[in-house]
N, CA, C and O atoms as CSV, one atom per row, in Angstrom:
chain,resi,resn,atom,element,x,y,z
A,1,MET,N,N,0.838,-1.179,0.000
A,1,MET,CA,C,0.000,0.000,0.000
A,1,MET,C,C,0.886,1.247,0.000
A,1,MET,O,O,1.804,1.370,0.812
A,2,LYS,N,N,0.608,2.138,-0.892
A,2,LYS,CA,C,1.386,3.364,-1.023
A,2,LYS,C,C,0.906,4.410,-0.015
A,2,LYS,O,O,-0.294,4.637,0.140
A,3,LYS,N,N,1.870,5.046,0.668
A,3,LYS,CA,C,1.508,6.086,1.635
A,3,LYS,C,C,1.263,7.403,0.915
A,3,LYS,O,O,1.943,7.733,-0.057
A,4,SER,N,N,0.290,8.143,1.402
A,4,SER,CA,C,0.053,9.462,0.828
A,4,SER,C,C,1.085,10.430,1.373
A,4,SER,O,O,1.744,10.164,2.378
A,5,LYS,N,N,1.209,11.545,0.698
A,5,LYS,CA,C,2.181,12.571,1.113
A,5,LYS,C,C,1.897,13.058,2.532
A,5,LYS,O,O,2.826,13.282,3.307
A,6,ASN,N,N,0.609,13.224,2.879
A,6,ASN,CA,C,0.243,13.681,4.216
A,6,ASN,C,C,0.668,12.680,5.280
A,6,ASN,O,O,1.123,13.079,6.353
A,7,ASN,N,N,0.527,11.377,5.001
A,7,ASN,CA,C,0.948,10.362,5.963
A,7,ASN,C,C,2.457,10.358,6.157
A,7,ASN,O,O,2.941,10.187,7.276
A,8,ILE,N,N,3.202,10.545,5.070
A,8,ILE,CA,C,4.664,10.581,5.172
A,8,ILE,C,C,5.093,11.758,6.040
A,8,ILE,O,O,5.930,11.603,6.929
A,9,ILE,N,N,4.525,12.925,5.789
A,9,ILE,CA,C,4.857,14.119,6.584
A,9,ILE,C,C,4.427,13.913,8.031
A,9,ILE,O,O,5.181,14.215,8.956
A,10,GLY,N,N,3.205,13.397,8.227
A,10,GLY,CA,C,2.717,13.135,9.579
A,10,GLY,C,C,3.599,12.151,10.326
A,10,GLY,O,O,3.901,12.349,11.503
A,11,ASP,N,N,4.016,11.079,9.639
A,11,ASP,CA,C,4.911,10.088,10.263
A,11,ASP,C,C,6.238,10.731,10.646
A,11,ASP,O,O,6.765,10.482,11.731
A,12,TRP,N,N,6.781,11.565,9.745
A,12,TRP,CA,C,8.066,12.203,10.021
A,12,TRP,C,C,7.953,13.141,11.226
A,12,TRP,O,O,8.811,13.134,12.109
A,13,LEU,N,N,6.876,13.954,11.254
A,13,LEU,CA,C,6.692,14.886,12.363
A,13,LEU,C,C,6.495,14.140,13.677
A,13,LEU,O,O,6.982,14.577,14.720
A,14,GLU,N,N,5.778,13.009,13.629
A,14,GLU,CA,C,5.570,12.217,14.843
A,14,GLU,C,C,6.893,11.666,15.360
A,14,GLU,O,O,7.128,11.617,16.567
A,15,LYS,N,N,7.752,11.254,14.435
A,15,LYS,CA,C,9.040,10.667,14.817
A,15,LYS,C,C,10.060,11.731,15.225
A,15,LYS,O,O,10.768,11.567,16.218
A,16,HIS,N,N,10.133,12.819,14.458
A,16,HIS,CA,C,11.190,13.817,14.644
A,16,HIS,C,C,10.722,15.132,15.247
A,16,HIS,O,O,11.542,15.891,15.763
A,17,GLY,N,N,9.464,15.414,15.197
A,17,GLY,CA,C,8.962,16.694,15.690
A,17,GLY,C,C,9.093,17.779,14.638
A,17,GLY,O,O,9.785,17.606,13.635
A,18,ASP,N,N,8.443,18.864,14.867
A,18,ASP,CA,C,8.496,20.006,13.960
A,18,ASP,C,C,9.661,20.893,14.396
A,18,ASP,O,O,9.637,21.424,15.506
A,19,PRO,N,N,10.686,21.068,13.545
A,19,PRO,CA,C,11.858,21.853,13.952
A,19,PRO,C,C,11.533,23.299,14.310
A,19,PRO,O,O,12.187,23.877,15.178
A,20,ILE,N,N,10.549,23.887,13.667
A,20,ILE,CA,C,10.176,25.278,13.967
A,20,ILE,C,C,9.557,25.357,15.366
A,20,ILE,O,O,9.886,26.247,16.151
A,21,ILE,N,N,8.662,24.419,15.664
A,21,ILE,CA,C,8.045,24.389,16.991
A,21,ILE,C,C,9.094,24.075,18.052
A,21,ILE,O,O,9.092,24.679,19.124
A,22,GLN,N,N,9.993,23.131,17.759
A,22,GLN,CA,C,11.058,22.771,18.701
A,22,GLN,C,C,11.922,23.985,19.035
A,22,GLN,O,O,12.273,24.202,20.194
A,23,LYS,N,N,12.263,24.774,18.017
A,23,LYS,CA,C,13.077,25.971,18.231
A,23,LYS,C,C,12.340,26.986,19.105
A,23,LYS,O,O,12.946,27.607,19.979
A,24,LYS,N,N,11.031,27.157,18.874
A,24,LYS,CA,C,10.226,28.085,19.678
A,24,LYS,C,C,10.147,27.628,21.130
A,24,LYS,O,O,10.254,28.436,22.053
A,25,VAL,N,N,9.956,26.318,21.322
A,25,VAL,CA,C,9.877,25.770,22.683
A,25,VAL,C,C,11.198,26.009,23.415
A,25,VAL,O,O,11.201,26.423,24.575
A,26,GLU,N,N,12.330,25.745,22.732
A,26,GLU,CA,C,13.644,25.978,23.350
A,26,GLU,C,C,13.831,27.449,23.701
A,26,GLU,O,O,14.356,27.767,24.768
A,27,GLN,N,N,13.406,28.353,22.814
A,27,GLN,CA,C,13.544,29.787,23.050
A,27,GLN,C,C,12.698,30.223,24.250
A,27,GLN,O,O,13.166,30.990,25.092
A,28,GLU,N,N,11.468,29.740,24.330
A,28,GLU,CA,C,10.606,30.096,25.452
A,28,GLU,C,C,11.129,29.530,26.766
A,28,GLU,O,O,11.036,30.183,27.805
A,29,ALA,N,N,11.677,28.319,26.724
A,29,ALA,CA,C,12.260,27.722,27.930
A,29,ALA,C,C,13.449,28.545,28.412
A,29,ALA,O,O,13.605,28.760,29.614
A,30,ARG,N,N,14.288,29.007,27.489
A,30,ARG,CA,C,15.436,29.854,27.859
A,30,ARG,C,C,14.960,31.142,28.539
A,30,ARG,O,O,15.505,31.558,29.561
A,31,GLU,N,N,13.938,31.760,27.954
A,31,GLU,CA,C,13.416,33.004,28.523
A,31,GLU,C,C,12.882,32.787,29.933
A,31,GLU,O,O,13.126,33.602,30.822
A,32,LEU,N,N,12.153,31.692,30.141
A,32,LEU,CA,C,11.615,31.381,31.470
A,32,LEU,C,C,12.721,31.166,32.499
A,32,LEU,O,O,12.560,31.514,33.669
A,33,MET,N,N,13.840,30.596,32.068
A,33,MET,CA,C,14.949,30.314,32.979
A,33,MET,C,C,15.922,31.493,33.086
A,33,MET,O,O,16.917,31.407,33.805
A,34,GLY,N,N,15.646,32.577,32.388
A,34,GLY,CA,C,16.514,33.747,32.453
A,34,GLY,C,C,17.791,33.601,31.640
A,34,GLY,O,O,18.783,34.277,31.911
A,35,ILE,N,N,17.771,32.722,30.645
A,35,ILE,CA,C,18.956,32.501,29.809
A,35,ILE,C,C,18.913,33.454,28.622
A,35,ILE,O,O,17.908,33.548,27.917
A,36,VAL,N,N,20.021,34.157,28.415
A,36,VAL,CA,C,20.143,35.085,27.296
A,36,VAL,C,C,21.125,34.487,26.296
A,36,VAL,O,O,22.220,34.072,26.677
A,37,VAL,N,N,20.743,34.440,25.018
A,37,VAL,CA,C,21.646,33.954,23.978
A,37,VAL,C,C,22.478,35.140,23.499
A,37,VAL,O,O,21.950,36.092,22.923
A,38,ASP,N,N,23.798,35.069,23.747
A,38,ASP,CA,C,24.711,36.142,23.337
A,38,ASP,C,C,25.186,35.965,21.905
A,38,ASP,O,O,25.436,36.941,21.198
A,39,PHE,N,N,25.311,34.698,21.481
A,39,PHE,CA,C,25.781,34.406,20.124
A,39,PHE,C,C,25.318,33.008,19.738
A,39,PHE,O,O,25.255,32.108,20.576
A,40,SER,N,N,24.993,32.836,18.458
A,40,SER,CA,C,24.601,31.523,17.954
A,40,SER,C,C,25.037,31.410,16.503
A,40,SER,O,O,24.698,32.265,15.684
A,41,SER,N,N,25.790,30.355,16.175
A,41,SER,CA,C,26.194,30.135,14.783
A,41,SER,C,C,25.306,29.060,14.174
A,41,SER,O,O,24.916,28.107,14.848
A,42,GLU,N,N,24.998,29.218,12.919
A,42,GLU,CA,C,24.141,28.271,12.209
A,42,GLU,C,C,24.969,27.217,11.472
A,42,GLU,O,O,24.462,26.150,11.129
A,43,LYS,N,N,26.235,27.522,11.235
A,43,LYS,CA,C,27.087,26.665,10.422
A,43,LYS,C,C,28.147,26.001,11.302
A,43,LYS,O,O,28.668,26.624,12.227
A,44,SER,N,N,28.459,24.754,11.017
A,44,SER,CA,C,29.491,24.032,11.757
A,44,SER,C,C,30.863,24.532,11.312
A,44,SER,O,O,31.225,24.416,10.141
A,45,GLU,N,N,31.628,25.091,12.262
A,45,GLU,CA,C,32.931,25.673,11.943
A,45,GLU,C,C,33.938,25.385,13.053
A,45,GLU,O,O,33.586,24.825,14.092
A,46,ARG,N,N,35.189,25.771,12.824
A,46,ARG,CA,C,36.261,25.540,13.787
A,46,ARG,C,C,36.119,26.479,14.982
A,46,ARG,O,O,35.861,27.673,14.833
A,47,ILE,N,N,36.295,25.906,16.169
A,47,ILE,CA,C,36.205,26.653,17.420
A,47,ILE,C,C,37.440,26.307,18.243
A,47,ILE,O,O,37.786,25.135,18.391
A,48,ILE,N,N,38.106,27.332,18.778
A,48,ILE,CA,C,39.306,27.143,19.599
A,48,ILE,C,C,38.953,27.469,21.047
A,48,ILE,O,O,38.239,28.433,21.321
A,49,PHE,N,N,39.462,26.656,21.965
A,49,PHE,CA,C,39.157,26.798,23.394
A,49,PHE,C,C,40.456,26.669,24.183
A,49,PHE,O,O,41.200,25.706,24.000
A,50,HIS,N,N,40.734,27.639,25.065
A,50,HIS,CA,C,41.923,27.531,25.909
A,50,HIS,C,C,41.757,28.308,27.219
A,50,HIS,O,O,40.825,29.097,27.376
A,51,PHE,N,N,42.667,28.069,28.139
A,51,PHE,CA,C,42.664,28.705,29.458
A,51,PHE,C,C,42.999,30.186,29.339
A,51,PHE,O,O,43.801,30.579,28.492
A,52,ASN,N,N,42.390,31.002,30.183
A,52,ASN,CA,C,42.631,32.440,30.223
A,52,ASN,C,C,43.587,32.733,31.383
A,52,ASN,O,O,43.188,32.677,32.546
A,53,LYS,N,N,44.841,33.042,31.068
A,53,LYS,CA,C,45.855,33.296,32.108
A,53,LYS,C,C,45.486,34.462,33.023
A,53,LYS,O,O,45.879,34.478,34.190
A,54,ALA,N,N,44.745,35.425,32.514
A,54,ALA,CA,C,44.364,36.592,33.321
A,54,ALA,C,C,43.512,36.177,34.518
A,54,ALA,O,O,43.448,36.897,35.514
A,55,HIS,N,N,42.871,35.038,34.426
A,55,HIS,CA,C,42.041,34.528,35.528
A,55,HIS,C,C,42.898,34.253,36.771
A,55,HIS,O,O,42.399,34.337,37.894
A,56,ASN,N,N,44.186,33.923,36.578
A,56,ASN,CA,C,45.074,33.660,37.711
A,56,ASN,C,C,45.299,34.909,38.574
A,56,ASN,O,O,45.465,34.797,39.789
A,57,GLN,N,N,45.307,36.086,37.962
A,57,GLN,CA,C,45.509,37.331,38.703
A,57,GLN,C,C,44.191,37.911,39.228
A,57,GLN,O,O,44.166,38.542,40.285
A,58,ASP,N,N,43.111,37.698,38.498
A,58,ASP,CA,C,41.819,38.271,38.875
A,58,ASP,C,C,40.729,37.211,38.692
A,58,ASP,O,O,40.338,36.901,37.566
A,59,GLN,N,N,40.248,36.668,39.796
A,59,GLN,CA,C,39.279,35.572,39.758
A,59,GLN,C,C,37.913,35.988,39.208
A,59,GLN,O,O,37.079,35.128,38.923
A,60,THR,N,N,37.671,37.295,39.056
A,60,THR,CA,C,36.389,37.734,38.498
A,60,THR,C,C,36.377,37.625,36.965
A,60,THR,O,O,35.313,37.673,36.349
A,61,ILE,N,N,37.549,37.481,36.358
A,61,ILE,CA,C,37.654,37.308,34.907
A,61,ILE,C,C,37.353,35.850,34.581
A,61,ILE,O,O,37.887,34.957,35.239
A,62,PRO,N,N,36.511,35.585,33.579
A,62,PRO,CA,C,36.199,34.192,33.239
A,62,PRO,C,C,37.462,33.362,32.952
A,62,PRO,O,O,38.450,33.867,32.419
A,63,GLN,N,N,37.399,32.099,33.313
A,63,GLN,CA,C,38.547,31.200,33.261
A,63,GLN,C,C,38.897,30.716,31.852
A,63,GLN,O,O,40.029,30.295,31.613
A,64,TRP,N,N,37.956,30.768,30.926
A,64,TRP,CA,C,38.170,30.175,29.611
A,64,TRP,C,C,37.968,31.177,28.487
A,64,TRP,O,O,37.217,32.144,28.619
A,65,ILE,N,N,38.657,30.925,27.373
A,65,ILE,CA,C,38.527,31.739,26.165
A,65,ILE,C,C,38.068,30.831,25.033
A,65,ILE,O,O,38.603,29.739,24.840
A,66,VAL,N,N,37.069,31.297,24.288
A,66,VAL,CA,C,36.583,30.597,23.101
A,66,VAL,C,C,36.772,31.549,21.928
A,66,VAL,O,O,36.363,32.708,21.986
A,67,LYS,N,N,37.401,31.047,20.854
A,67,LYS,CA,C,37.595,31.862,19.652
A,67,LYS,C,C,36.855,31.210,18.493
A,67,LYS,O,O,36.927,30.001,18.273
A,68,HIS,N,N,36.138,32.064,17.759
A,68,HIS,CA,C,35.332,31.587,16.640
A,68,HIS,C,C,35.264,32.676,15.580
A,68,HIS,O,O,34.756,33.766,15.844
A,69,LYS,N,N,35.767,32.395,14.392
A,69,LYS,CA,C,35.722,33.319,13.259
A,69,LYS,C,C,36.235,34.718,13.617
A,69,LYS,O,O,35.597,35.715,13.278
A,70,GLY,N,N,37.374,34.797,14.295
A,70,GLY,CA,C,37.988,36.076,14.627
A,70,GLY,C,C,37.430,36.767,15.855
A,70,GLY,O,O,37.943,37.812,16.255
A,71,GLN,N,N,36.395,36.213,16.463
A,71,GLN,CA,C,35.801,36.791,17.669
A,71,GLN,C,C,36.274,36.013,18.897
A,71,GLN,O,O,36.445,34.795,18.841
A,72,THR,N,N,36.483,36.719,19.997
A,72,THR,CA,C,36.891,36.106,21.251
A,72,THR,C,C,35.765,36.239,22.262
A,72,THR,O,O,35.198,37.317,22.439
A,73,TYR,N,N,35.443,35.125,22.927
A,73,TYR,CA,C,34.401,35.101,23.949
A,73,TYR,C,C,35.017,34.597,25.250
A,73,TYR,O,O,35.710,33.579,25.254
A,74,TYR,N,N,34.773,35.287,26.334
A,74,TYR,CA,C,35.262,34.890,27.654
A,74,TYR,C,C,34.125,34.178,28.372
A,74,TYR,O,O,33.068,34.762,28.609
A,75,VAL,N,N,34.348,32.899,28.719
A,75,VAL,CA,C,33.272,32.081,29.283
A,75,VAL,C,C,33.711,31.409,30.576
A,75,VAL,O,O,34.900,31.210,30.826
A,76,ASN,N,N,32.709,31.063,31.395
A,76,ASN,CA,C,32.954,30.383,32.666
A,76,ASN,C,C,32.872,28.872,32.536
A,76,ASN,O,O,33.402,28.141,33.373
A,77,HIS,N,N,32.202,28.399,31.476
A,77,HIS,CA,C,31.949,26.965,31.349
A,77,HIS,C,C,31.794,26.603,29.875
A,77,HIS,O,O,31.392,27.433,29.061
A,78,LEU,N,N,32.119,25.351,29.542
A,78,LEU,CA,C,31.931,24.865,28.181
A,78,LEU,C,C,31.273,23.491,28.222
A,78,LEU,O,O,31.700,22.613,28.973
A,79,ASP,N,N,30.231,23.307,27.410
A,79,ASP,CA,C,29.597,22.000,27.196
A,79,ASP,C,C,29.758,21.683,25.723
A,79,ASP,O,O,29.581,22.555,24.872
A,80,SER,N,N,30.097,20.419,25.416
A,80,SER,CA,C,30.282,20.054,24.018
A,80,SER,C,C,29.617,18.724,23.694
A,80,SER,O,O,29.705,17.764,24.460
A,81,GLU,N,N,28.957,18.688,22.557
A,81,GLU,CA,C,28.376,17.455,22.032
A,81,GLU,C,C,29.323,16.799,21.036
A,81,GLU,O,O,29.033,15.714,20.531
A,82,VAL,N,N,30.453,17.446,20.745
A,82,VAL,CA,C,31.396,16.935,19.746
A,82,VAL,C,C,32.762,16.692,20.392
A,82,VAL,O,O,33.065,17.233,21.456
A,83,GLY,N,N,33.557,15.890,19.748
A,83,GLY,CA,C,34.919,15.636,20.219
A,83,GLY,C,C,35.840,16.793,19.888
A,83,GLY,O,O,35.411,17.795,19.318
A,84,PHE,N,N,37.109,16.651,20.248
A,84,PHE,CA,C,38.064,17.728,20.015
A,84,PHE,C,C,39.427,17.162,19.641
A,84,PHE,O,O,39.701,15.976,19.823
A,85,LYS,N,N,40.276,18.046,19.112
A,85,LYS,CA,C,41.676,17.741,18.833
A,85,LYS,C,C,42.505,18.699,19.669
A,85,LYS,O,O,42.069,19.811,19.969
A,86,THR,N,N,43.703,18.267,20.044
A,86,THR,CA,C,44.597,19.179,20.755
A,86,THR,C,C,45.467,19.907,19.739
A,86,THR,O,O,45.792,19.379,18.675
A,87,LYS,N,N,45.834,21.130,20.095
A,87,LYS,CA,C,46.716,21.930,19.243
A,87,LYS,C,C,47.810,22.492,20.141
A,87,LYS,O,O,47.542,23.312,21.019
A,88,GLU,N,N,49.033,22.053,19.918
A,88,GLU,CA,C,50.173,22.537,20.708
A,88,GLU,C,C,50.801,23.725,19.987
A,88,GLU,O,O,51.033,23.679,18.779
A,89,THR,N,N,51.073,24.791,20.742
A,89,THR,CA,C,51.695,25.998,20.181
A,89,THR,C,C,52.823,26.453,21.114
A,89,THR,O,O,52.695,27.478,21.784
A,90,PRO,N,N,53.932,25.693,21.161
A,90,PRO,CA,C,55.007,26.002,22.107
A,90,PRO,C,C,55.691,27.354,21.873
A,90,PRO,O,O,56.273,27.915,22.802
A,91,ASP,N,N,55.630,27.883,20.651
A,91,ASP,CA,C,56.275,29.162,20.355
A,91,ASP,C,C,55.389,30.371,20.660
A,91,ASP,O,O,55.839,31.512,20.557
A,92,ASN,N,N,54.142,30.125,21.032
A,92,ASN,CA,C,53.216,31.210,21.351
A,92,ASN,C,C,53.431,31.629,22.802
A,92,ASN,O,O,53.381,30.792,23.704
A,93,ASP,N,N,53.670,32.913,23.029
A,93,ASP,CA,C,53.902,33.421,24.388
A,93,ASP,C,C,52.647,33.373,25.246
A,93,ASP,O,O,52.741,33.262,26.468
A,94,HIS,N,N,51.479,33.453,24.629
A,94,HIS,CA,C,50.230,33.539,25.377
A,94,HIS,C,C,49.641,32.170,25.729
A,94,HIS,O,O,49.241,31.942,26.871
A,95,THR,N,N,49.588,31.267,24.760
A,95,THR,CA,C,48.942,29.972,24.972
A,95,THR,C,C,49.815,28.866,24.402
A,95,THR,O,O,50.160,28.886,23.221
A,96,LYS,N,N,50.168,27.914,25.230
A,96,LYS,CA,C,51.019,26.808,24.793
A,96,LYS,C,C,50.216,25.679,24.159
A,96,LYS,O,O,50.776,24.826,23.470
A,97,GLY,N,N,48.920,25.670,24.389
A,97,GLY,CA,C,48.081,24.634,23.803
A,97,GLY,C,C,46.617,25.001,23.896
A,97,GLY,O,O,46.219,25.827,24.717
A,98,SER,N,N,45.821,24.378,23.048
A,98,SER,CA,C,44.382,24.629,23.049
A,98,SER,C,C,43.658,23.392,22.541
A,98,SER,O,O,44.275,22.435,22.073
A,99,LEU,N,N,42.348,23.436,22.645
A,99,LEU,CA,C,41.495,22.382,22.116
A,99,LEU,C,C,40.779,22.941,20.897
A,99,LEU,O,O,40.308,24.078,20.915
A,100,GLN,N,N,40.696,22.137,19.833
A,100,GLN,CA,C,39.974,22.542,18.625
A,100,GLN,C,C,38.736,21.676,18.475
A,100,GLN,O,O,38.801,20.450,18.572
A,101,PHE,N,N,37.616,22.327,18.238
A,101,PHE,CA,C,36.342,21.660,18.015
A,101,PHE,C,C,35.855,22.025,16.621
A,101,PHE,O,O,36.281,23.031,16.055
A,102,LYS,N,N,34.967,21.213,16.069
A,102,LYS,CA,C,34.262,21.582,14.840
A,102,LYS,C,C,32.782,21.382,15.131
A,102,LYS,O,O,32.317,20.259,15.330
A,103,GLY,N,N,32.055,22.487,15.152
A,103,GLY,CA,C,30.638,22.419,15.467
A,103,GLY,C,C,29.994,23.795,15.390
A,103,GLY,O,O,30.592,24.760,14.915
A,104,LYS,N,N,28.765,23.855,15.869
A,104,LYS,CA,C,28.014,25.112,15.927
A,104,LYS,C,C,28.134,25.678,17.329
A,104,LYS,O,O,27.882,24.979,18.311
A,105,LEU,N,N,28.518,26.940,17.423
A,105,LEU,CA,C,28.757,27.575,18.717
A,105,LEU,C,C,27.530,28.345,19.189
A,105,LEU,O,O,26.886,29.070,18.429
A,106,LEU,N,N,27.233,28.160,20.469
A,106,LEU,CA,C,26.166,28.898,21.133
A,106,LEU,C,C,26.747,29.449,22.427
A,106,LEU,O,O,27.307,28.691,23.218
A,107,ILE,N,N,26.626,30.755,22.659
A,107,ILE,CA,C,27.076,31.383,23.892
A,107,ILE,C,C,25.834,31.871,24.632
A,107,ILE,O,O,25.068,32.682,24.113
A,108,GLU,N,N,25.645,31.365,25.854
A,108,GLU,CA,C,24.487,31.734,26.668
A,108,GLU,C,C,24.944,32.361,27.975
A,108,GLU,O,O,26.021,32.050,28.484
A,109,SER,N,N,24.111,33.248,28.514
A,109,SER,CA,C,24.384,33.885,29.805
A,109,SER,C,C,23.209,33.683,30.737
A,109,SER,O,O,22.049,33.796,30.339
A,110,VAL,N,N,23.528,33.384,31.984
A,110,VAL,CA,C,22.551,33.391,33.068
A,110,VAL,C,C,23.185,34.263,34.139
A,110,VAL,O,O,24.100,33.837,34.843
A,111,GLY,N,N,22.687,35.491,34.253
A,111,GLY,CA,C,23.329,36.446,35.155
A,111,GLY,C,C,24.726,36.753,34.641
A,111,GLY,O,O,24.898,37.128,33.481
A,112,ASP,N,N,25.731,36.593,35.512
A,112,ASP,CA,C,27.117,36.864,35.139
A,112,ASP,C,C,27.852,35.640,34.605
A,112,ASP,O,O,29.022,35.743,34.236
A,113,VAL,N,N,27.199,34.496,34.556
A,113,VAL,CA,C,27.850,33.255,34.132
A,113,VAL,C,C,27.577,33.009,32.651
A,113,VAL,O,O,26.430,32.898,32.219
A,114,LYS,N,N,28.674,32.927,31.883
A,114,LYS,CA,C,28.569,32.667,30.450
A,114,LYS,C,C,28.979,31.222,30.176
A,114,LYS,O,O,29.966,30.726,30.720
A,115,THR,N,N,28.200,30.557,29.321
A,115,THR,CA,C,28.476,29.176,28.953
A,115,THR,C,C,28.571,29.073,27.437
A,115,THR,O,O,27.712,29.578,26.715
A,116,ALA,N,N,29.632,28.410,26.958
A,116,ALA,CA,C,29.771,28.098,25.540
A,116,ALA,C,C,29.247,26.677,25.338
A,116,ALA,O,O,29.609,25.764,26.081
A,117,ILE,N,N,28.404,26.497,24.342
A,117,ILE,CA,C,27.859,25.187,24.014
A,117,ILE,C,C,28.221,24.893,22.569
A,117,ILE,O,O,27.948,25.693,21.673
A,118,ILE,N,N,28.837,23.740,22.349
A,118,ILE,CA,C,29.218,23.343,20.999
A,118,ILE,C,C,28.336,22.162,20.596
A,118,ILE,O,O,28.319,21.124,21.257
A,119,ARG,N,N,27.608,22.346,19.504
A,119,ARG,CA,C,26.667,21.321,19.025
A,119,ARG,C,C,27.108,20.756,17.696
A,119,ARG,O,O,27.932,21.345,16.995
A,120,LYS,N,N,26.558,19.620,17.360
A,120,LYS,CA,C,26.847,18.981,16.064
A,120,LYS,C,C,26.268,19.781,14.947
A,120,LYS,O,O,26.406,19.407,13.782
């Protein structure tokens, strides 16, 4: 028996959900929890993550640095859904090593705490 187009779409939505509705639900949940989206990338790209030495002198400065497409973000925490590669830079005076990710970057804030989230 051949499925009609409506059944195929209905089956897909039942299995996977409606991406537009899912995005709205996530946005409303963030607002309810006081989460502010500072940055969101739509395309999977290279992301660099390393320790912020300035944090050693001033504990109010976020401990981590995330770099993405020429922009630097200072964050308190990182969550990742993807793996990483290490990058050693012994000749660099600032950072001797970092982690490289490939994914979509999301920077969220709750009060003064910034979190970088890397998604597939």
